[in-house]
PQR file with spaces between the fields and no chain letter, atoms N, CA, C, O and H, PARSE charges and radii, in Angstrom:
ATOM       1  N    MET     1      36.640   -4.050  -32.483 -0.4000 1.5000
ATOM       2  CA   MET     1      35.574   -4.983  -32.167 -0.0000 2.0000
ATOM       3  C    MET     1      34.441   -4.774  -33.167  0.5500 1.7000
ATOM       4  O    MET     1      34.083   -3.644  -33.499 -0.5500 1.4000
ATOM       5  N    GLY     2      33.897   -5.865  -33.629 -0.4000 1.5000
ATOM       6  CA   GLY     2      32.822   -5.795  -34.597 -0.0000 2.0000
ATOM       7  C    GLY     2      31.492   -5.400  -33.967  0.5500 1.7000
ATOM       8  O    GLY     2      31.326   -5.410  -32.747 -0.5500 1.4000
ATOM       9  H    GLY     2      34.188   -6.783  -33.360  0.4000 1.0000
ATOM      10  N    LYS     3      30.564   -5.056  -34.830 -0.4000 1.5000
ATOM      11  CA   LYS     3      29.241   -4.643  -34.353 -0.0000 2.0000
ATOM      12  C    LYS     3      28.550   -5.776  -33.604  0.5500 1.7000
ATOM      13  O    LYS     3      27.861   -5.533  -32.613 -0.5500 1.4000
ATOM      14  H    LYS     3      30.698   -5.048  -35.820  0.4000 1.0000
ATOM      15  N    ILE     4      28.726   -7.003  -34.064 -0.4000 1.5000
ATOM      16  CA   ILE     4      28.070   -8.142  -33.412 -0.0000 2.0000
ATOM      17  C    ILE     4      28.606   -8.351  -31.996  0.5500 1.7000
ATOM      18  O    ILE     4      27.864   -8.726  -31.088 -0.5500 1.4000
ATOM      19  H    ILE     4      29.286   -7.200  -34.869  0.4000 1.0000
ATOM      20  N    ASP     5      29.909   -8.102  -31.821 -0.4000 1.5000
ATOM      21  CA   ASP     5      30.496   -8.247  -30.483 -0.0000 2.0000
ATOM      22  C    ASP     5      29.955   -7.194  -29.524  0.5500 1.7000
ATOM      23  O    ASP     5      29.716   -7.488  -28.353 -0.5500 1.4000
ATOM      24  H    ASP     5      30.512   -7.798  -32.559  0.4000 1.0000
ATOM      25  N    LYS     6      29.762   -5.980  -30.007 -0.4000 1.5000
ATOM      26  CA   LYS     6      29.202   -4.914  -29.161 -0.0000 2.0000
ATOM      27  C    LYS     6      27.773   -5.252  -28.761  0.5500 1.7000
ATOM      28  O    LYS     6      27.374   -5.033  -27.617 -0.5500 1.4000
ATOM      29  H    LYS     6      29.956   -5.742  -30.959  0.4000 1.0000
ATOM      30  N    GLU     7      27.006   -5.782  -29.701 -0.4000 1.5000
ATOM      31  CA   GLU     7      25.627   -6.166  -29.396 -0.0000 2.0000
ATOM      32  C    GLU     7      25.582   -7.303  -28.374  0.5500 1.7000
ATOM      33  O    GLU     7      24.742   -7.299  -27.474 -0.5500 1.4000
ATOM      34  H    GLU     7      27.330   -5.959  -30.631  0.4000 1.0000
ATOM      35  N    LYS     8      26.482   -8.269  -28.514 -0.4000 1.5000
ATOM      36  CA   LYS     8      26.543   -9.373  -27.547 -0.0000 2.0000
ATOM      37  C    LYS     8      26.900   -8.857  -26.158  0.5500 1.7000
ATOM      38  O    LYS     8      26.346   -9.320  -25.162 -0.5500 1.4000
ATOM      39  H    LYS     8      27.164   -8.272  -29.245  0.4000 1.0000
ATOM      40  N    GLU     9      27.815   -7.910  -26.089 -0.4000 1.5000
ATOM      41  CA   GLU     9      28.206   -7.337  -24.792 -0.0000 2.0000
ATOM      42  C    GLU     9      27.035   -6.596  -24.164  0.5500 1.7000
ATOM      43  O    GLU     9      26.809   -6.696  -22.958 -0.5500 1.4000
ATOM      44  H    GLU     9      28.265   -7.534  -26.899  0.4000 1.0000
ATOM      45  N    GLN    10      26.293   -5.855  -24.974 -0.4000 1.5000
ATOM      46  CA   GLN    10      25.129   -5.135  -24.450 -0.0000 2.0000
ATOM      47  C    GLN    10      24.075   -6.116  -23.939  0.5500 1.7000
ATOM      48  O    GLN    10      23.473   -5.879  -22.892 -0.5500 1.4000
ATOM      49  H    GLN    10      26.476   -5.774  -25.953  0.4000 1.0000
ATOM      50  N    ILE    11      23.848   -7.198  -24.654 -0.4000 1.5000
ATOM      51  CA   ILE    11      22.890   -8.215  -24.220 -0.0000 2.0000
ATOM      52  C    ILE    11      23.347   -8.851  -22.911  0.5500 1.7000
ATOM      53  O    ILE    11      22.527   -9.145  -22.041 -0.5500 1.4000
ATOM      54  H    ILE    11      24.337   -7.390  -25.504  0.4000 1.0000
ATOM      55  N    SER    12      24.647   -9.061  -22.773 -0.4000 1.5000
ATOM      56  CA   SER    12      25.185   -9.628  -21.537 -0.0000 2.0000
ATOM      57  C    SER    12      24.914   -8.712  -20.353  0.5500 1.7000
ATOM      58  O    SER    12      24.538   -9.188  -19.282 -0.5500 1.4000
ATOM      59  H    SER    12      25.313   -8.822  -23.479  0.4000 1.0000
ATOM      60  N    TRP    13      25.100   -7.403  -20.526 -0.4000 1.5000
ATOM      61  CA   TRP    13      24.832   -6.454  -19.443 -0.0000 2.0000
ATOM      62  C    TRP    13      23.347   -6.430  -19.094  0.5500 1.7000
ATOM      63  O    TRP    13      22.981   -6.369  -17.920 -0.5500 1.4000
ATOM      64  H    TRP    13      25.407   -7.017  -21.396  0.4000 1.0000
ATOM      65  N    ILE    14      22.508   -6.477  -20.098 -0.4000 1.5000
ATOM      66  CA   ILE    14      21.068   -6.473  -19.843 -0.0000 2.0000
ATOM      67  C    ILE    14      20.662   -7.728  -19.072  0.5500 1.7000
ATOM      68  O    ILE    14      19.865   -7.647  -18.137 -0.5500 1.4000
ATOM      69  H    ILE    14      22.805   -6.526  -21.052  0.4000 1.0000
ATOM      70  N    LYS    15      21.198   -8.881  -19.453 -0.4000 1.5000
ATOM      71  CA   LYS    15      20.900  -10.124  -18.733 -0.0000 2.0000
ATOM      72  C    LYS    15      21.396  -10.049  -17.295  0.5500 1.7000
ATOM      73  O    LYS    15      20.731  -10.545  -16.385 -0.5500 1.4000
ATOM      74  H    LYS    15      21.845   -8.946  -20.213  0.4000 1.0000
ATOM      75  N    PHE    16      22.552   -9.438  -17.082 -0.4000 1.5000
ATOM      76  CA   PHE    16      23.089   -9.286  -15.727 -0.0000 2.0000
ATOM      77  C    PHE    16      22.139   -8.455  -14.866  0.5500 1.7000
ATOM      78  O    PHE    16      21.811   -8.859  -13.751 -0.5500 1.4000
ATOM      79  H    PHE    16      23.092   -9.036  -17.821  0.4000 1.0000
ATOM      80  N    TRP    17      21.694   -7.301  -15.364 -0.4000 1.5000
ATOM      81  CA   TRP    17      20.835   -6.425  -14.566 -0.0000 2.0000
ATOM      82  C    TRP    17      19.442   -7.011  -14.376  0.5500 1.7000
ATOM      83  O    TRP    17      18.805   -6.764  -13.352 -0.5500 1.4000
ATOM      84  H    TRP    17      21.960   -6.972  -16.271  0.4000 1.0000
ATOM      85  N    ILE    18      18.963   -7.778  -15.339 -0.4000 1.5000
ATOM      86  CA   ILE    18      17.695   -8.478  -15.137 -0.0000 2.0000
ATOM      87  C    ILE    18      17.845   -9.502  -14.012  0.5500 1.7000
ATOM      88  O    ILE    18      16.950   -9.641  -13.179 -0.5500 1.4000
ATOM      89  H    ILE    18      19.480   -7.979  -16.171  0.4000 1.0000
ATOM      90  N    GLY    19      18.968  -10.218  -13.983 -0.4000 1.5000
ATOM      91  CA   GLY    19      19.231  -11.175  -12.909 -0.0000 2.0000
ATOM      92  C    GLY    19      19.300  -10.504  -11.552  0.5500 1.7000
ATOM      93  O    GLY    19      18.776  -11.030  -10.569 -0.5500 1.4000
ATOM      94  H    GLY    19      19.695  -10.105  -14.660  0.4000 1.0000
ATOM      95  N    VAL    20      19.942   -9.345  -11.489 -0.4000 1.5000
ATOM      96  CA   VAL    20      20.019   -8.597  -10.229 -0.0000 2.0000
ATOM      97  C    VAL    20      18.622   -8.178   -9.782  0.5500 1.7000
ATOM      98  O    VAL    20      18.287   -8.284   -8.602 -0.5500 1.4000
ATOM      99  H    VAL    20      20.367   -8.918  -12.287  0.4000 1.0000
ATOM     100  N    GLY    21      17.819   -7.710  -10.712 -0.4000 1.5000
ATOM     101  CA   GLY    21      16.453   -7.300  -10.374 -0.0000 2.0000
ATOM     102  C    GLY    21      15.596   -8.445   -9.895  0.5500 1.7000
ATOM     103  O    GLY    21      14.863   -8.306   -8.916 -0.5500 1.4000
ATOM     104  H    GLY    21      18.091   -7.624  -11.670  0.4000 1.0000
ATOM     105  N    VAL    22      15.677   -9.579  -10.572 -0.4000 1.5000
ATOM     106  CA   VAL    22      14.892  -10.748  -10.179 -0.0000 2.0000
ATOM     107  C    VAL    22      15.328  -11.246   -8.805  0.5500 1.7000
ATOM     108  O    VAL    22      14.488  -11.601   -7.978 -0.5500 1.4000
ATOM     109  H    VAL    22      16.272   -9.692  -11.368  0.4000 1.0000
ATOM     110  N    ALA    23      16.632  -11.274   -8.559 -0.4000 1.5000
ATOM     111  CA   ALA    23      17.132  -11.723   -7.254 -0.0000 2.0000
ATOM     112  C    ALA    23      16.674  -10.779   -6.145  0.5500 1.7000
ATOM     113  O    ALA    23      16.340  -11.226   -5.048 -0.5500 1.4000
ATOM     114  H    ALA    23      17.314  -10.986   -9.231  0.4000 1.0000
ATOM     115  N    SER    24      16.657   -9.489   -6.422 -0.4000 1.5000
ATOM     116  CA   SER    24      16.198   -8.520   -5.418 -0.0000 2.0000
ATOM     117  C    SER    24      14.721   -8.707   -5.101  0.5500 1.7000
ATOM     118  O    SER    24      14.323   -8.688   -3.936 -0.5500 1.4000
ATOM     119  H    SER    24      16.928   -9.126   -7.313  0.4000 1.0000
ATOM     120  N    ILE    25      13.917   -8.886   -6.130 -0.4000 1.5000
ATOM     121  CA   ILE    25      12.481   -9.084   -5.912 -0.0000 2.0000
ATOM     122  C    ILE    25      12.219  -10.376   -5.157  0.5500 1.7000
ATOM     123  O    ILE    25      11.380  -10.409   -4.258 -0.5500 1.4000
ATOM     124  H    ILE    25      14.240   -8.901   -7.076  0.4000 1.0000
ATOM     125  N    MET    26      12.932  -11.446   -5.515 -0.4000 1.5000
ATOM     126  CA   MET    26      12.748  -12.722   -4.814 -0.0000 2.0000
ATOM     127  C    MET    26      13.174  -12.610   -3.355  0.5500 1.7000
ATOM     128  O    MET    26      12.529  -13.181   -2.476 -0.5500 1.4000
ATOM     129  H    MET    26      13.614  -11.419   -6.245  0.4000 1.0000
ATOM     130  N    GLY    27      14.247  -11.883   -3.094 -0.4000 1.5000
ATOM     131  CA   GLY    27      14.682  -11.682   -1.723 -0.0000 2.0000
ATOM     132  C    GLY    27      13.658  -10.915   -0.911  0.5500 1.7000
ATOM     133  O    GLY    27      13.398  -11.253    0.243 -0.5500 1.4000
ATOM     134  H    GLY    27      14.771  -11.419   -3.808  0.4000 1.0000
ATOM     135  N    LEU    28      13.078   -9.886   -1.503 -0.4000 1.5000
ATOM     136  CA   LEU    28      12.054   -9.109   -0.814 -0.0000 2.0000
ATOM     137  C    LEU    28      10.820   -9.952   -0.525  0.5500 1.7000
ATOM     138  O    LEU    28      10.266   -9.891    0.573 -0.5500 1.4000
ATOM     139  H    LEU    28      13.289   -9.611   -2.440  0.4000 1.0000
ATOM     140  N    ILE    29      10.393  -10.731   -1.497 -0.4000 1.5000
ATOM     141  CA   ILE    29       9.219  -11.591   -1.302 -0.0000 2.0000
ATOM     142  C    ILE    29       9.484  -12.632   -0.219  0.5500 1.7000
ATOM     143  O    ILE    29       8.621  -12.882    0.622 -0.5500 1.4000
ATOM     144  H    ILE    29      10.843  -10.780   -2.388  0.4000 1.0000
ATOM     145  N    SER    30      10.666  -13.239   -0.232 -0.4000 1.5000
ATOM     146  CA   SER    30      10.966  -14.248    0.789 -0.0000 2.0000
ATOM     147  C    SER    30      11.055  -13.613    2.174  0.5500 1.7000
ATOM     148  O    SER    30      10.664  -14.231    3.164 -0.5500 1.4000
ATOM     149  H    SER    30      11.367  -13.036   -0.916  0.4000 1.0000
ATOM     150  N    TYR    31      11.562  -12.393    2.251 -0.4000 1.5000
ATOM     151  CA   TYR    31      11.607  -11.705    3.544 -0.0000 2.0000
ATOM     152  C    TYR    31      10.191  -11.457    4.057  0.5500 1.7000
ATOM     153  O    TYR    31       9.907  -11.684    5.233 -0.5500 1.4000
ATOM     154  H    TYR    31      11.880  -11.891    1.447  0.4000 1.0000
ATOM     155  N    LEU    32       9.311  -10.995    3.183 -0.4000 1.5000
ATOM     156  CA   LEU    32       7.939  -10.720    3.605 -0.0000 2.0000
ATOM     157  C    LEU    32       7.213  -11.999    4.022  0.5500 1.7000
ATOM     158  O    LEU    32       6.414  -11.975    4.957 -0.5500 1.4000
ATOM     159  H    LEU    32       9.543  -10.811    2.228  0.4000 1.0000
ATOM     160  N    VAL    33       7.480  -13.107    3.342 -0.4000 1.5000
ATOM     161  CA   VAL    33       6.839  -14.372    3.703 -0.0000 2.0000
ATOM     162  C    VAL    33       7.357  -14.857    5.056  0.5500 1.7000
ATOM     163  O    VAL    33       6.575  -15.329    5.882 -0.5500 1.4000
ATOM     164  H    VAL    33       8.129  -13.126    2.582  0.4000 1.0000
ATOM     165  N    ASN    34       8.657  -14.748    5.289 -0.4000 1.5000
ATOM     166  CA   ASN    34       9.233  -15.250    6.535 -0.0000 2.0000
ATOM     167  C    ASN    34       8.953  -14.345    7.726  0.5500 1.7000
ATOM     168  O    ASN    34       8.983  -14.810    8.866 -0.5500 1.4000
ATOM     169  H    ASN    34       9.292  -14.364    4.618  0.4000 1.0000
ATOM     170  N    HIS    35       8.683  -13.078    7.493 -0.4000 1.5000
ATOM     171  CA   HIS    35       8.419  -12.136    8.577 -0.0000 2.0000
ATOM     172  C    HIS    35       7.022  -11.541    8.423  0.5500 1.7000
ATOM     173  O    HIS    35       6.835  -10.326    8.502 -0.5500 1.4000
ATOM     174  H    HIS    35       8.659  -12.701    6.567  0.4000 1.0000
ATOM     175  N    TYR    36       6.057  -12.411    8.204 -0.4000 1.5000
ATOM     176  CA   TYR    36       4.697  -11.960    7.919 -0.0000 2.0000
ATOM     177  C    TYR    36       4.099  -11.178    9.083  0.5500 1.7000
ATOM     178  O    TYR    36       3.411  -10.181    8.865 -0.5500 1.4000
ATOM     179  H    TYR    36       6.208  -13.398    8.140  0.4000 1.0000
ATOM     180  N    GLU    37       4.350  -11.611   10.302 -0.4000 1.5000
ATOM     181  CA   GLU    37       3.759  -10.930   11.455 -0.0000 2.0000
ATOM     182  C    GLU    37       4.260   -9.498   11.554  0.5500 1.7000
ATOM     183  O    GLU    37       3.486   -8.582   11.828 -0.5500 1.4000
ATOM     184  H    GLU    37       4.909  -12.421   10.478  0.4000 1.0000
ATOM     185  N    LYS    38       5.538   -9.309   11.332 -0.4000 1.5000
ATOM     186  CA   LYS    38       6.116   -7.970   11.427 -0.0000 2.0000
ATOM     187  C    LYS    38       5.764   -7.118   10.209  0.5500 1.7000
ATOM     188  O    LYS    38       5.603   -5.903   10.330 -0.5500 1.4000
ATOM     189  H    LYS    38       6.167  -10.054   11.109  0.4000 1.0000
ATOM     190  N    SER    39       5.644   -7.741    9.046 -0.4000 1.5000
ATOM     191  CA   SER    39       5.427   -6.979    7.819 -0.0000 2.0000
ATOM     192  C    SER    39       3.952   -6.820    7.470  0.5500 1.7000
ATOM     193  O    SER    39       3.626   -6.261    6.423 -0.5500 1.4000
ATOM     194  H    SER    39       5.774   -8.727    8.948  0.4000 1.0000
ATOM     195  N    ASN    40       3.062   -7.296    8.322 -0.4000 1.5000
ATOM     196  CA   ASN    40       1.639   -7.206    8.030 -0.0000 2.0000
ATOM     197  C    ASN    40       1.207   -5.757    7.860  0.5500 1.7000
ATOM     198  O    ASN    40       0.364   -5.460    7.013 -0.5500 1.4000
ATOM     199  H    ASN    40       3.327   -7.749    9.173  0.4000 1.0000
ATOM     200  N    ILE    41       1.764   -4.862    8.643 -0.4000 1.5000
ATOM     201  CA   ILE    41       1.413   -3.447    8.545 -0.0000 2.0000
ATOM     202  C    ILE    41       1.807   -2.907    7.168  0.5500 1.7000
ATOM     203  O    ILE    41       1.063   -2.137    6.561 -0.5500 1.4000
ATOM     204  H    ILE    41       2.449   -5.103    9.331  0.4000 1.0000
ATOM     205  N    TYR    42       2.975   -3.316    6.682 -0.4000 1.5000
ATOM     206  CA   TYR    42       3.430   -2.842    5.386 -0.0000 2.0000
ATOM     207  C    TYR    42       2.546   -3.383    4.256  0.5500 1.7000
ATOM     208  O    TYR    42       2.270   -2.683    3.281 -0.5500 1.4000
ATOM     209  H    TYR    42       3.580   -3.942    7.175  0.4000 1.0000
ATOM     210  N    LEU    43       2.110   -4.631    4.400 -0.4000 1.5000
ATOM     211  CA   LEU    43       1.250   -5.224    3.367 -0.0000 2.0000
ATOM     212  C    LEU    43      -0.105   -4.522    3.325  0.5500 1.7000
ATOM     213  O    LEU    43      -0.649   -4.286    2.246 -0.5500 1.4000
ATOM     214  H    LEU    43       2.334   -5.199    5.191  0.4000 1.0000
ATOM     215  N    ILE    44      -0.643   -4.194    4.480 -0.4000 1.5000
ATOM     216  CA   ILE    44      -1.918   -3.485    4.517 -0.0000 2.0000
ATOM     217  C    ILE    44      -1.763   -2.095    3.902  0.5500 1.7000
ATOM     218  O    ILE    44      -2.647   -1.623    3.187 -0.5500 1.4000
ATOM     219  H    ILE    44      -0.201   -4.386    5.357  0.4000 1.0000
ATOM     220  N    GLY    45      -0.633   -1.447    4.184 -0.4000 1.5000
ATOM     221  CA   GLY    45      -0.383   -0.133    3.590 -0.0000 2.0000
ATOM     222  C    GLY    45      -0.211   -0.197    2.097  0.5500 1.7000
ATOM     223  O    GLY    45      -0.580    0.743    1.392 -0.5500 1.4000
ATOM     224  H    GLY    45       0.085   -1.831    4.764  0.4000 1.0000
ATOM     225  N    ALA    46       0.341   -1.287    1.594 -0.4000 1.5000
ATOM     226  CA   ALA    46       0.557   -1.421    0.152 -0.0000 2.0000
ATOM     227  C    ALA    46      -0.759   -1.653   -0.589  0.5500 1.7000
ATOM     228  O    ALA    46      -0.877   -1.304   -1.763 -0.5500 1.4000
ATOM     229  H    ALA    46       0.641   -2.051    2.166  0.4000 1.0000
ATOM     230  N    LYS    47      -1.750   -2.241    0.089 -0.4000 1.5000
ATOM     231  CA   LYS    47      -3.029   -2.517   -0.565 -0.0000 2.0000
ATOM     232  C    LYS    47      -3.854   -1.263   -0.737  0.5500 1.7000
ATOM     233  O    LYS    47      -4.719   -1.215   -1.612 -0.5500 1.4000
ATOM     234  H    LYS    47      -1.654   -2.525    1.043  0.4000 1.0000
ATOM     235  N    GLN    48      -3.613   -0.247    0.073 -0.4000 1.5000
ATOM     236  CA   GLN    48      -4.441    0.970    0.011 -0.0000 2.0000
ATOM     237  C    GLN    48      -3.956    1.915   -0.985  0.5500 1.7000
ATOM     238  O    GLN    48      -4.541    2.984   -1.159 -0.5500 1.4000
ATOM     239  H    GLN    48      -2.911   -0.286    0.784  0.4000 1.0000
């Protein structure tokens, strides 16, 4: 495999893990928005 192919594969893995991270953050934010009453304590703790 050529050097360019290895670089493309590495970029593909990086894009995959960035997608996983973004999806995780969006899921957490949507959970906090939908369960605001229950998560209010956690939000107050995060501000301090």
